[in-house]
Backbone as JSON, one array per atom type, in Angstrom:
{
  "sequence": "XXXXXXXXXXXXXXXXXXXXXXXXXXXXXXXXXXXXXXXXXXXXXXXXXXXXXXXXXXXXXXXXXXXXXXXXXXXXXXXXXXXXXXXXXXXXXXXXXXXXXXXXXXXX",
  "N": [[-7.0, -13.7, -16.74], [-8.4, -11.17, -18.54], [-7.67, -7.97, -19.32], [-9.71, -4.63, -18.66], [-11.06, -2.89, -21.41], [-9.84, 0.41, -21.77], [-11.95, 3.12, -21.98], [-12.19, 6.78, -23.26], [-14.21, 8.99, -23.09], [-14.59, 11.67, -22.65], [-12.33, 14.21, -21.5], [-8.95, 14.53, -20.12], [-6.09, 12.7, -18.61], [-3.33, 14.28, -17.99], [-0.27, 15.69, -17.65], [1.16, 19.22, -17.91], [-2.24, 19.27, -16.92], [-2.42, 18.27, -14.31], [-0.64, 17.46, -11.66], [2.22, 15.7, -11.72], [2.76, 13.44, -10.1], [-0.19, 13.65, -9.42], [-0.99, 12.73, -11.73], [0.32, 10.05, -11.94], [-0.87, 8.9, -10.23], [-3.37, 8.57, -10.24], [-3.09, 6.83, -13.19], [-2.67, 4.61, -12.08], [-4.42, 3.75, -10.13], [-6.79, 3.67, -12.02], [-5.5, 1.39, -13.53], [-5.93, -0.65, -11.73], [-8.97, -0.51, -11.65], [-9.24, -1.83, -14.19], [-8.36, -4.4, -14.09], [-10.31, -5.63, -13.02], [-10.69, -5.05, -10.46], [-12.27, -3.61, -7.59], [-13.04, -0.6, -6.02], [-12.91, 1.34, -3.31], [-13.91, 4.07, -0.9], [-11.36, 5.93, 0.73], [-10.83, 6.36, -2.06], [-12.53, 6.16, -4.11], [-15.94, 6.21, -4.38], [-19.39, 5.3, -4.85], [-21.59, 7.06, -7.83], [-25.02, 6.85, -8.0], [-26.05, 9.32, -8.48], [-25.41, 10.07, -11.2], [-25.46, 7.21, -12.44], [-26.13, 3.77, -12.7], [-23.62, 1.35, -11.69], [-21.74, 3.65, -12.05], [-19.3, 5.87, -11.03], [-16.88, 8.2, -8.79], [-13.31, 9.19, -9.12], [-11.14, 9.62, -6.77], [-8.97, 12.23, -6.78], [-6.19, 13.63, -4.74], [-4.59, 16.39, -5.76], [-1.78, 19.44, -5.36], [-2.35, 21.59, -5.49], [-5.06, 21.28, -6.62], [-8.12, 19.26, -6.38], [-8.63, 16.19, -7.92], [-11.56, 14.73, -10.15], [-12.61, 12.12, -11.33], [-14.61, 10.41, -13.31], [-15.93, 7.78, -14.15], [-17.71, 4.71, -15.6], [-18.42, 1.07, -14.52], [-17.99, -0.94, -17.26], [-19.19, -4.22, -18.21], [-17.06, -5.18, -19.71], [-15.24, -2.82, -20.0], [-13.67, 0.26, -19.06], [-15.17, 2.81, -18.54], [-14.27, 6.19, -19.11], [-16.35, 9.01, -18.22], [-15.8, 11.99, -17.44], [-13.53, 14.37, -16.61], [-12.43, 16.3, -13.97], [-11.35, 19.24, -12.19], [-12.51, 19.63, -8.74], [-13.84, 21.67, -6.81], [-16.1, 22.2, -4.89], [-17.81, 20.66, -2.28], [-20.33, 19.16, -3.49], [-20.66, 17.27, -6.14], [-20.97, 19.49, -9.22], [-24.0, 19.69, -10.57], [-23.79, 20.42, -13.57], [-22.01, 18.58, -14.32], [-22.87, 16.29, -13.72], [-24.96, 16.12, -15.14], [-23.99, 16.05, -17.84], [-22.58, 13.97, -17.84], [-24.81, 11.93, -17.68], [-25.84, 12.49, -20.14], [-23.31, 11.8, -21.89], [-23.27, 8.8, -21.54], [-25.84, 8.33, -22.03], [-25.4, 8.67, -25.0], [-23.13, 7.33, -25.64], [-24.07, 4.3, -25.16], [-26.24, 4.56, -26.49], [-24.35, 3.99, -29.13]],
  "CA": [[-8.36, -12.57, -16.7], [-8.14, -10.32, -19.17], [-7.87, -6.07, -18.29], [-10.87, -4.36, -19.25], [-10.41, -2.15, -22.27], [-10.06, 1.79, -20.64], [-12.52, 4.3, -22.95], [-12.4, 7.73, -22.77], [-15.21, 9.81, -23.78], [-13.98, 13.07, -22.28], [-11.06, 14.35, -20.57], [-7.65, 14.37, -20.32], [-5.16, 12.73, -17.17], [-1.8, 14.52, -18.28], [0.29, 16.37, -16.89], [-0.11, 19.39, -17.04], [-2.86, 20.38, -15.33], [-2.05, 17.71, -13.13], [0.68, 17.17, -11.36], [2.77, 14.44, -12.13], [2.57, 13.08, -9.13], [-1.61, 12.78, -9.26], [-1.6, 11.79, -12.88], [0.44, 9.23, -11.53], [-1.78, 8.09, -8.77], [-4.63, 8.19, -10.92], [-3.0, 5.89, -13.95], [-2.18, 3.73, -10.97], [-5.54, 3.65, -9.68], [-7.58, 3.4, -13.58], [-5.17, 0.6, -13.61], [-6.45, -1.46, -10.83], [-10.35, -1.04, -11.89], [-8.96, -2.41, -15.15], [-7.77, -5.47, -13.76], [-11.49, -5.84, -12.24], [-10.98, -4.64, -8.47], [-13.51, -2.49, -6.88], [-11.79, 0.16, -5.68], [-13.99, 1.98, -2.7], [-13.39, 5.15, 0.44], [-11.64, 7.13, 0.06], [-10.49, 6.32, -3.61], [-13.8, 6.37, -5.06], [-17.29, 6.2, -4.49], [-20.35, 5.17, -5.87], [-22.53, 7.92, -7.83], [-26.26, 6.57, -8.59], [-27.24, 10.24, -9.33], [-24.97, 9.64, -12.71], [-26.03, 5.92, -13.61], [-25.95, 2.44, -12.2], [-21.74, 0.94, -12.42], [-20.91, 4.81, -12.15], [-18.47, 6.43, -9.89], [-16.16, 9.01, -8.69], [-12.41, 8.41, -8.63], [-10.65, 10.89, -6.08], [-7.55, 12.31, -6.94], [-5.6, 14.55, -4.37], [-2.94, 17.24, -6.3], [-0.86, 19.94, -4.55], [-3.47, 22.68, -5.48], [-6.39, 20.89, -6.94], [-8.6, 17.95, -5.8], [-8.97, 15.95, -9.3], [-12.24, 14.26, -9.98], [-12.61, 11.48, -12.35], [-16.06, 10.02, -13.46], [-15.8, 6.54, -14.77], [-18.38, 3.56, -15.0], [-17.69, 0.0, -15.03], [-18.93, -2.14, -17.63], [-18.46, -5.62, -18.26], [-15.74, -5.63, -20.65], [-14.47, -1.74, -20.31], [-14.07, 1.27, -17.97], [-15.88, 4.1, -19.16], [-14.12, 7.71, -18.63], [-17.0, 9.96, -18.55], [-15.43, 13.49, -16.81], [-12.33, 14.47, -15.41], [-12.44, 18.08, -13.68], [-11.19, 19.88, -10.97], [-13.48, 19.72, -7.62], [-13.45, 22.9, -5.75], [-16.8, 22.22, -3.68], [-17.91, 19.4, -1.58], [-20.65, 18.79, -4.2], [-21.06, 17.4, -7.53], [-21.83, 20.5, -9.75], [-25.22, 19.74, -10.99], [-24.04, 20.24, -14.79], [-21.18, 17.21, -14.31], [-24.07, 15.21, -13.57], [-26.05, 16.11, -16.17], [-23.34, 16.07, -19.22], [-22.0, 12.15, -17.94], [-25.72, 11.16, -17.84], [-25.65, 12.49, -21.93], [-22.79, 10.89, -22.36], [-23.33, 7.69, -20.73], [-26.89, 7.65, -23.39], [-24.79, 8.9, -26.51], [-22.44, 5.66, -25.67], [-25.31, 3.26, -24.65], [-26.96, 4.25, -28.36], [-24.35, 3.33, -30.82]],
  "C": [[-7.37, -11.67, -17.77], [-8.46, -8.66, -18.88], [-9.27, -5.99, -19.35], [-10.04, -3.46, -20.2], [-10.83, -0.82, -21.6], [-11.02, 2.26, -22.35], [-13.08, 5.47, -22.18], [-13.09, 8.51, -23.4], [-14.97, 11.09, -23.77], [-13.13, 13.52, -21.33], [-10.1, 14.17, -20.94], [-7.01, 13.99, -18.46], [-3.92, 12.75, -18.01], [-1.32, 15.64, -17.69], [1.28, 17.49, -17.83], [-1.49, 19.63, -17.26], [-2.48, 19.81, -14.31], [-1.04, 17.6, -12.97], [1.33, 15.65, -11.96], [2.42, 13.51, -11.27], [0.89, 12.15, -9.18], [-1.41, 12.06, -10.63], [-0.94, 10.31, -12.69], [-0.33, 7.73, -10.79], [-3.04, 7.62, -9.51], [-4.6, 6.82, -12.59], [-3.0, 4.53, -13.22], [-3.73, 3.02, -10.19], [-6.77, 2.66, -11.29], [-7.3, 1.55, -13.53], [-5.71, -0.82, -12.69], [-8.23, -2.1, -11.16], [-9.89, -1.91, -13.28], [-8.46, -3.86, -15.0], [-8.96, -6.18, -12.62], [-11.27, -5.86, -10.77], [-11.17, -3.13, -8.14], [-12.93, -1.53, -5.81], [-13.17, 1.16, -4.11], [-13.02, 3.36, -1.49], [-12.09, 4.68, 0.78], [-11.1, 7.2, -1.24], [-11.22, 6.75, -4.53], [-14.86, 5.97, -4.49], [-18.57, 6.14, -5.31], [-20.99, 6.67, -6.8], [-24.16, 7.69, -8.53], [-26.77, 7.94, -9.01], [-26.93, 10.27, -10.42], [-25.76, 8.23, -13.19], [-25.71, 5.0, -12.43], [-24.31, 2.21, -12.73], [-20.92, 2.69, -12.38], [-20.37, 5.36, -10.67], [-17.26, 7.14, -9.77], [-14.83, 9.02, -8.08], [-11.96, 9.73, -7.79], [-8.88, 10.93, -6.05], [-6.88, 13.37, -6.27], [-4.5, 15.28, -5.34], [-2.74, 18.39, -5.22], [-1.95, 21.18, -4.5], [-4.83, 22.24, -6.12], [-6.93, 19.15, -6.2], [-9.52, 17.57, -7.34], [-10.28, 14.92, -8.53], [-12.41, 13.54, -11.31], [-13.84, 10.34, -12.82], [-15.91, 8.4, -14.5], [-17.5, 5.05, -14.23], [-17.89, 2.21, -15.41], [-18.48, -0.67, -15.71], [-18.48, -3.5, -17.62], [-17.06, -6.22, -18.85], [-14.8, -3.87, -20.51], [-14.68, -0.97, -19.13], [-14.38, 2.15, -18.64], [-15.37, 5.62, -18.62], [-15.46, 8.67, -19.34], [-16.39, 11.47, -18.68], [-14.27, 13.27, -16.11], [-11.92, 16.06, -15.55], [-11.91, 17.81, -12.47], [-12.19, 20.58, -10.02], [-13.03, 20.88, -7.04], [-14.97, 23.37, -4.76], [-17.18, 20.88, -3.4], [-19.35, 18.41, -2.54], [-20.46, 18.53, -5.63], [-21.78, 17.93, -8.43], [-22.42, 19.64, -10.47], [-24.93, 19.24, -13.14], [-22.74, 19.27, -15.36], [-22.01, 16.13, -14.32], [-24.91, 15.13, -14.99], [-25.41, 15.78, -17.41], [-22.58, 14.5, -18.76], [-23.27, 11.56, -18.04], [-25.53, 11.29, -19.63], [-24.95, 11.81, -22.32], [-23.03, 9.2, -22.49], [-24.78, 7.15, -22.23], [-26.26, 7.77, -24.78], [-24.02, 7.25, -26.41], [-23.37, 4.55, -25.62], [-25.88, 3.34, -26.35], [-26.15, 3.85, -29.6], [-24.18, 1.87, -30.44]]
}
């Protein structure tokens, strides 16, 4: 089996601003996705409000709760956004920008 390519449209997964532990956890979970594994709660949840095959990866850090919005394509994991989440709901602005990025990516 060939690992899926990782395509980052926006955001960075690095230290800082993430702690070293959070960055390592994010990398480990993304690697599992690249190998074709489906993640579920509490690590990841579907985000149908953004689009089909879109999900939110949850990374708990010492001072922040990070979210990585991604889409699972047949040949790739597409990172749409990386942000620090401060409220229970995903901000409407994040949902809209992710939809816009998907459209731009699919139109190419």
